[in-house]
N, C-alpha and C positions, 0 to 999 in steps of 0.2 A: 716387446712392449711390456711395460710393467703393469702390475695388477691395477694400480690406481689410474693409469692412463686408459686401460681397457674399460674399467667401470665408468669413467668419464665419457668415453665414446659410446658405450651402451646407453648411458643416461641421455646423451644428446640425441641418439637415434629414437629413443622412446618419446622424448619431448617432441621431436619432429613428427612422429607418427600421430601423437595426440593432436597436434596442431592441424594436420591434414584431416583427421577425423572430425574435428570441430568445424572446419571450413565446410566439409562435405555435409555435415548435419545441418548447418545453417544456410546452405545453398537452396534458395527458393526456385524450384524447377517449375516455372509458370507455363511451360509448354510440354505437354505429354504426348509424344508421338503416337498416333493411332487411337487416341482416346475417343475420337469421333466414331470409330468403327469397332469398338470393343466386342460387340456381338459377333461381327464377322470374323474378327481375329480369333475369338474363342471357338466358334463353331468350325472354322477351317482347321484350327489346331486339333480339335476333337476328331475331325475327319482323318487327319494324318495319323493320329495315335491309334484310332480304331482300325483304320485302313491297313496299317502296318501289321496288326495282329491278324486281320482277316486274310491278307495276302500270304502271310507266313503259313496260316492254316490251309489255305488253298494249295500252296506249294507242297505241303506235307501230304495232303490228300491226292494231289496229282502224282506225287512220287509213289504213292501206293496204288496207282492205276485208276483212280476215280476221275475219269475224263469229264464228268459232269461239271466239275469246278473250273474248267478252262475259261469259260466266258466270264465267270465271277472274277477270276484272277486278272483277266484283261481289263475289265472295267475298274477294278480297284487300283490297278497299276496306273491307269489314266488319272484316276481320282487323286492319287498321291502326288503326282506331278503338278496337277492344277491347283490343289489346295495348299501345297507348300508355297507356290508362287502367290496365290491369293492372300495368304496370311502376310507375306512379306509386303505386297502392294498395299494392303490395308494398314499395316503398321506404319508405312512410310507416307500414307495418305496420297498415294499416286494419283495423278490426273487421269490415268488410264483405268482406274479401279472400277468405275461403273460399267465400262464396256467389257472389261475382263470378267466382272461378276456375272454378266449375262451368259458367257460361254461356260464359266465355272459352274453356274447353276444347272446348265444343261447336262454337264458331266456328272454332277452330284445326283441329278434326277435319274440318269441312266444307271449309275452305280446302285442307287437305292432300289430301283426295280430289279436289278440282277440279284442283289443280296437278299431281297425279300423272298425270292424263290427258295432260298436255303435257310431262312431264319428259324424255322421250327426245328431243324436238325442241327444247326451250327450256331452257337451263341455269338461267335465272332462275326458272322454275317448279320445277325440281328443288331448287334452293337454298331456295326458299320452303317447299316441301313438307317438306323435312327440318327446317327451323326450326319449322314447325308441329307436327311429330311430337314434337320435343323439348319444346316448350312444353306440348303436350297432356299429356305424361308428368308434367311438373311440376305442372300444374293438377290432375291426378288424385290426386297425392300429397296435395295440400292439401285438395281437396274431399272426400276419402274420410272 
């Protein structure tokens, strides 16, 4: 390929990319999935984020022989499973969300209670407990 042909090809690709960007920028997205449940999406995501840190910390302590953290690790493990699904159901505005939020709220409440036992000693537990409390509040709004 000659240099002139290559420059022409590169120019055509650049123009095509600009056209795609222009179309995307002008696309009016009038339906935002999950917008109705932003509070629940945010708090369940916070539970997953803080829960991952808490569970990792529990594993570290358990590995060092601190068996006191076993119940916390178990409750956080359950929390991670339910909140990841809760976030996905809220984002997709699932017809099952209200019913699922009731169970998720119970698991958040259980995890919060367990993490509160350790919050003065472990910041990861405190952060997780606070995220659980916020998510429980959002779940109760929906499940009511």
